N, C-alpha and C positions, 0 to 999 in steps of 0.2 A: 495349247498356252502357254507362255514362261511368266516367270517371276522376277520380277526387277526391283530392287530399291535406289532411289531416285532422293538426292539431297542436294540442295544448294542453299549459299549462305553470301552473305555481306550483297546483298542487291537495294539495298536502302539509305535513303540519307532524312535527316532531318526533316519533317513534312513530308515524304514523299510517298509513298504506298510500299506497305510492310511485305519483307519479305514471306511472311505467314500468307499474305495473299495471292502475291507472284507463284505460290509452292501453288496454293490453289487453283488458281485458273490452269498454271501448267499440269496437272493433276487431270483435272476435267478436260481441257485437251488432247491428254494421250489416250482417255480410256471411253473416244467415243463409240470404236467399234463394238459391234456389234457380241455381246458376253464377256466383254471385255470390263474391268474393274479398278478402282484406286481404292485403299484401303481410309481411315482417320490420317491426320499428317501430326507428328509426333515434332514439338520443339524439346530442340537438345542444348541448354546452357554449357559454356565453353569460360573458359578459362579467362577474367578479366585483369589486364597486365597493362601497364603503362607504355608497352612494348607492344602493344598489339593493337590495330587502329580497328577501331568500328563505333557502330552509331549510336548505342543508348546500350543495348545486353552484350552483346556477342553471342548471340546465337543461331544455331543450324536448323532447318528445315528440312526435314523428311519424311518420306510414303511410299507403299510396297504399291506395286503397278504389276496388274496380270492380264498381259496382252498377247496378240498374236504380232506385232508389230515386228522386226528385224533393227535392230541395236543403231542402225544408220537413221532412220526415221525416227524413234525416239530421243535419239540426241539433237536430231536435224527442227525436230519440233519446239522440245525443250530450249534449244539455243535459239533461235529464234524469237521466241518469247521472252526469254531472259533478257537477251538484247537490248529487245525495244522494252521491255518494261521496268527495267530495273534503272537508279537513279545515278545519274550523271558523273555525279562524286564518288561512286562503288565501288568497290574491287569484286567484282561478281565471280566464285564459282560452282562448280555443277560437277557434281558424281554418280554414274550410271555401276550400278551392279547386277550380275547375272547371277540369279540364287542359282541358278542348277547348273554353273560351272566349280570347278576348282580352284577354291579359296583354303585360305586361314582362316576363320574365325577367330582364331584366340588374338591373331596380332593384331585384326583389324578390330577389336573388341581393344587391347593394349595399347593402341594409335587412340580411339576414343576416350579413353577414362585418362590418358596421359595431357589430350588438351583441356582437360578440367581440371588440372591441376598446375601445367606448366608452358613456358613458352615452343610452339611447334615451328616449325618451318615447311617452307613450299619444296625444298629439295626435299625432306624427309617425305612429303606428301607424295609426292612423285614420283618418289622410290617404290615406296610400299606399293603406290598403285597401280607400277611397273609392275611390282613383283607377283601383285594378285589379276593380274587381269581387268582390271577394272578402269572404267572411261572415266578420266580426271583433265576437266578443261577449264580453264579462264578465259573469262570474255567482259573485259575493264578493267580499267586501270591497274594498279599494281598486282593482280591477281591473286590477293591473298587469300580470299573463299576459297580457294582451293584446300588450305589445311582445312575447314569448318569442315566444309562441303563433304568431306574424308569422314573426318571424324563423327558426323552427325550417320552416316553409314556404319562406323563403327558400332553408336552408343544405340540403334535402333537393335543390331543384331545381338546388343549384351540385354535386352528384352526386360531392364531396371532402371529407364532412365527415360524420359521426356516427361512432359505435358501434352496433352491433345489439345491442338488448335481450336479454339473456341472456348464457348460455354455448354455446359449440359444445361440445356433448354427445357423439364418438365413440366413448365408453369407456376414453378415455386416465383418467381419473382413476380410475378402477378398477384399475390396473396399475402394479407400483414400474417406476420408469422408463419410463413409456410405452408408446406404441405407436407400430407402424410401419404407414404406408398409401399408397396409392398417388393423384394427385391428383382421379383420375377416382373411387374408391372414397372419397375424404373428399366432395366430390361429390353424391354420390349418395346417401350416408347422409345429409348436411346438406340438402341443399336449396339450398345458397348457388351464387352463379353463377361464382367464379372463385376462385382461389388467389394470392395478390401479394405479393409481394416489397416492401421496405422501400420499394426505387429504383422501385417500380411496377412492375415488369413481372410480367405474368402467365405462372405455372408452367403445362409442359405437361402435360396427361395422365397421361404414364406416370412425371412424376418423382415419389419419395418424398419423402414427410413423417414427422416423429419431432414425435411430440404428447406433450403431457404437463403436468401437472394443469390450469388451468382455463383454454379456449381460448375466444378474444373474435373477431369478427368484424366486419368495418366495412366501411361503404357509399361506396364508391371507385372513381372512372371511371363512376360512373352505375350501379355493380354493388354486390352483396352480397358480401364478399371477404372469407376469413379469409388473416389478414396472417402472414407468415414471413419469420424472415430466416436468414442464413446462419449457423451457428456449430459449429465444430470439424468441416467437412464434413461437413453434413448441414442440412436445411433443420428448423427448427423454430418451434411457432407462437410469435408476439411477448409480448415481454414488456413489463409493465404501461408503461414508459420508454417503450417503440417504440407504444403506443396513444395518447400523449398530446396525439398530433398532430391526432387523430379529437373 
């Protein structure tokens, strides 16, 4: 069983299926074998600039796959779905990293962090992918999505970036005023790894959370974490402004 990181970018257009939804479908498709599994999907925000074409937010979607499938089959299945589901006006890119191979984690992380703050080029992405043995390919339009796809791999390796796709539903949205439960209960119900405060402290299993409205998880300290903040003498799920860091 091998571990892979798979990332896609630039698959959608206004009014079409989102990149996150397509990533979820690819993940489900790839982990259908016995014992195979996929992680939560992380959304990585990239640089927003007039020189970078994007639909709305310029973000890449990445997930970890544990599978016995060979690279050729993983790529074929992913490409077939990506090509069939991407919007006509999109510029899809796909990156696949064999986590058991020899590669420079530092170089990939550097590329990912730079892609959050500056304009990168396709040639830079392809050159780095070749050096690091990463399968990087474009599947329509200008193929600009290869930049974000490779950047998303680097940011997932960084371990301190990305929001987890979807909401953390622990029943709080159906209760006026929210609900209270312990960290242990929240982790059991959500499948997340930990609960983390804004300053990076992991909460104890017996600490009580007060959750309301929409709760989001982030990728923090290489774990999937519910982000919380201290408000009026209690721990509450992070607000939109707190999540901007991820």
